[in-house]
C-alpha positions as CSV (number, residue, x, y, z in Angstrom):
1,M,11.9,19.1,-36.0
2,P,9.8,15.9,-36.3
3,R,6.1,16.4,-35.8
4,D,4.0,13.9,-33.9
5,L,1.1,12.9,-36.2
6,R,-1.0,11.3,-33.6
7,P,-4.2,13.0,-32.6
8,P,-4.0,15.1,-29.4
9,V,-6.4,12.8,-27.6
10,D,-4.1,9.8,-28.2
11,I,-1.1,11.7,-26.9
12,L,-3.2,12.7,-23.8
13,H,-4.3,9.1,-23.3
14,Y,-0.6,7.9,-23.5
15,E,0.3,10.5,-20.8
16,I,-2.5,9.4,-18.5
17,V,-1.6,5.7,-18.8
18,Q,2.1,6.6,-18.1
19,E,1.0,8.4,-14.9
20,Q,-1.2,5.6,-13.8
21,A,1.7,3.1,-14.2
22,S,4.0,5.4,-12.3
23,A,1.5,5.8,-9.4
24,L,0.9,2.1,-9.3
25,G,4.7,1.5,-9.0
26,R,5.0,4.0,-6.2
27,M,2.1,2.4,-4.3
28,G,3.6,-1.0,-4.8
29,R,7.0,0.1,-3.5
30,T,5.3,1.8,-0.5
31,L,3.5,-1.5,0.3
32,E,6.7,-3.5,0.0
33,Q,8.5,-1.1,2.4
34,A,5.6,-1.2,4.9
35,L,5.5,-5.0,4.9
36,A,9.3,-5.2,5.1
37,Q,9.3,-3.0,8.2
38,L,6.6,-5.2,9.8
39,R,8.6,-8.4,9.0
40,E,11.8,-6.8,10.4
41,F,10.0,-5.9,13.6
42,D,8.6,-9.4,13.9
43,A,12.0,-11.0,13.3
44,A,13.5,-8.8,16.0
45,H,10.8,-9.5,18.6
46,A,9.2,-12.8,19.2
47,L,5.4,-12.2,19.2
48,S,4.8,-14.2,22.4
49,E,7.4,-12.2,24.2
50,T,6.5,-8.7,23.0
51,P,5.9,-6.3,25.9
52,A,2.9,-4.0,25.8
53,S,5.1,-1.0,24.9
54,L,6.2,-2.8,21.8
55,Q,2.8,-4.2,20.9
56,S,1.7,-0.6,20.3
57,A,4.6,0.0,17.9
58,R,3.8,-3.3,16.1
59,R,0.1,-2.4,15.8
60,K,1.2,0.9,14.2
61,L,3.3,-1.0,11.7
62,V,0.3,-3.2,10.9
63,M,-2.0,-0.2,10.4
64,E,0.6,1.5,8.2
65,A,0.9,-1.7,6.1
66,G,-2.9,-1.9,5.9
67,Q,-3.1,1.7,4.7
68,A,-0.4,1.1,2.1
69,L,-2.3,-2.1,0.9
70,W,-5.5,-0.1,0.7
71,M,-3.9,2.6,-1.4
72,F,-2.3,0.0,-3.7
73,V,-5.6,-1.9,-4.2
74,V,-7.5,1.3,-5.0
75,Q,-4.8,2.4,-7.5
76,R,-4.9,-1.0,-9.2
77,E,-8.7,-0.9,-9.3
78,A,-8.6,2.6,-10.8
79,T,-6.5,1.1,-13.7
80,G,-9.0,-1.7,-14.2
81,L,-7.1,-4.4,-12.3
82,R,-9.9,-5.7,-10.0
83,D,-8.6,-9.0,-8.6
84,S,-6.8,-8.3,-5.3
85,R,-5.9,-12.0,-4.6
86,H,-2.9,-11.6,-6.9
87,I,-1.5,-8.8,-4.6
88,M,-2.1,-10.9,-1.5
89,R,-0.2,-13.8,-2.9
90,T,2.6,-11.9,-4.6
91,Y,3.4,-9.6,-1.7
92,N,2.6,-12.3,0.9
93,V,0.3,-10.0,2.8
94,P,-0.4,-11.2,6.3
95,A,-4.1,-11.7,7.2
96,E,-4.0,-9.1,10.0
97,V,-2.8,-6.5,7.5
98,Q,-5.6,-7.5,5.1
99,R,-8.2,-7.2,7.9
100,C,-7.2,-3.6,8.7
101,M,-7.0,-2.6,5.0
102,G,-8.9,0.6,4.5
103,L,-9.3,1.4,8.2
104,A,-8.6,5.1,8.8
105,P,-5.8,5.6,11.3
106,P,-6.9,7.3,14.5
107,S,-6.7,11.1,14.2
108,S,-4.4,13.0,16.5
109,K,-7.5,14.6,18.1
110,S,-9.1,11.3,19.1
111,A,-5.7,10.0,20.3
112,A,-5.3,13.0,22.6
113,K,-8.6,12.3,24.4
């Protein structure tokens, strides 16, 4: 049975970096999915013709994409990647999603009032 001759701290560091990369990948995929859902909605409904009932559904998609963007940016920053402009260009994040990034979605208690 081969023995790993690296110090335990190096092994731990390797595991931490692996988990950070995995989390970053998950957050990126979540953002991609949220943006795809928003784009599909927009493709199916012309913005100028969207009835009020669908505007609420679209706003929810924008907020979900904003939350996914926020989580991705925070995860990137936790790994030392501080420039968010790359994300905005690469994922073609709409300005309205960028503006709601980090806003807490309304709680069910406040929505019930």
